[in-house]
N, C-alpha and C positions, 0 to 999 in steps of 0.2 A: 397291417391295419386296415379294416376294412374300408371302402369308399364311404363317401358320404350318402349317396344313396344306393341300395341294395336291389338286386335284380328279383324280380317275382314271378312266379308262373301260375298263371290265374287259370283255374280247372273249370270252373263254372261261374257264369254270370247271371246275375238275377235281373230276369226283364231283358235279358241281351245287353244290360250296360254296365250296372255296378257288379263288382267283382265279389261273389257270395263265398266261394271256397277257393284258396289259394295257397301256395306253398312259398315259404321265405325261409331259408337258411336251414331247409331240411324238415323245418315244422310245418304241420299241414292245419290250416287256420280256416275258421268258419265265420264270416261275419254275420252277427245278428240282426244288426241295424243300420241302415244308412243315416249319417247325421247331416251330412253337408255335401255338397258338390259344386264345383265350380270350374272354370275354364281361363288359363292364362294363355294368351297368344303374344308374341313378341317378333319383331322384324316384318319382312316383305319379301315376296318373291322365293327365290332359292333358299335365303336365310330364314324363311319363317320357322318359327319353332311354336307349337301348340301342344298344350298339356292340360288333360283334363284330371283334376285333383279330386279325391273321395276321404271324407274322414268317415270311418266304419267303427263300430262297436263290435268288438271280437269278446271270446270268453277271458281271454289274457288282458284285455285293456282296450282303449281305443288307439287304432293306427291310421297313419295320414299314408295314402299311397297316390300316385300319380300314372297315367297312361300317356305314353309319348304318341301322339296320333301319326307322326310322320315315319317313325321307324316300327310303330305298332308293337313297344315294348313297354313292360310295367316295371314300375321301381316303387319302392319302399323307403321313406325317409325314417331312418331310427331315431334321429334326434326328437322328431316330434310325434312318435308313436310309443306305444306302450304304457301309458300314462292310466291312473285306475279310471274305469268306466264311470260314467254318471250314476247307474245304479248304485256302486258301492258308495259314491260320494253322498247320494240322496240318504242311504240308510244310516249313514253314521251321522247326518244331519238331523234325521228322525229322532236318534237316539238321545241326540244333546238336547231336542226340542220336548222330548218326553221327560228329561232330568227336569228341565226349567220349568214346565208345568206342574212337576211335583215336590219343587223345592220346599214351597210354604204349606203349611197346613192351612186348611180353610178357617180356623179360627183367627190367623193371623192377619187377614185378608181385611182391611177396612171397607165399609159400604161407600159406594160412590155417592158423592153429593153433587147435586145440580148448582152450577155457578149462577145461574139467574132464577130469582124467583118467579113462578108462573103467573099470569096476570088473570084475572076474573073475565070469564066472557061475558060479553053484555055491551050495553051503551057506555058512552064517554063521559 
């Protein structure tokens, strides 16, 4: 059974910061976009643990990985990774929106009536 977090070999970092090309479980992945990054630090002194997290969009979906700053190792959390990327969710939402727009023929749509009658301009 694999561990909770799997090791990752980072081959190239974009702007020298976030992983653009990396290998996980023998698969070479290319991050197309960085969605979010954040830092989590716990403890102090010798017990200090600092991690930089990255949420990346790859061709296979969205991955969450982190860099353990102290040990200089990269890890991927499979429980939070490989969900459908927002582009695929957006395209299905657009399809639903188009079906909603074309659901009623134009003849069935009643004209909008204003709630208040307009006042004539001029004196009181």
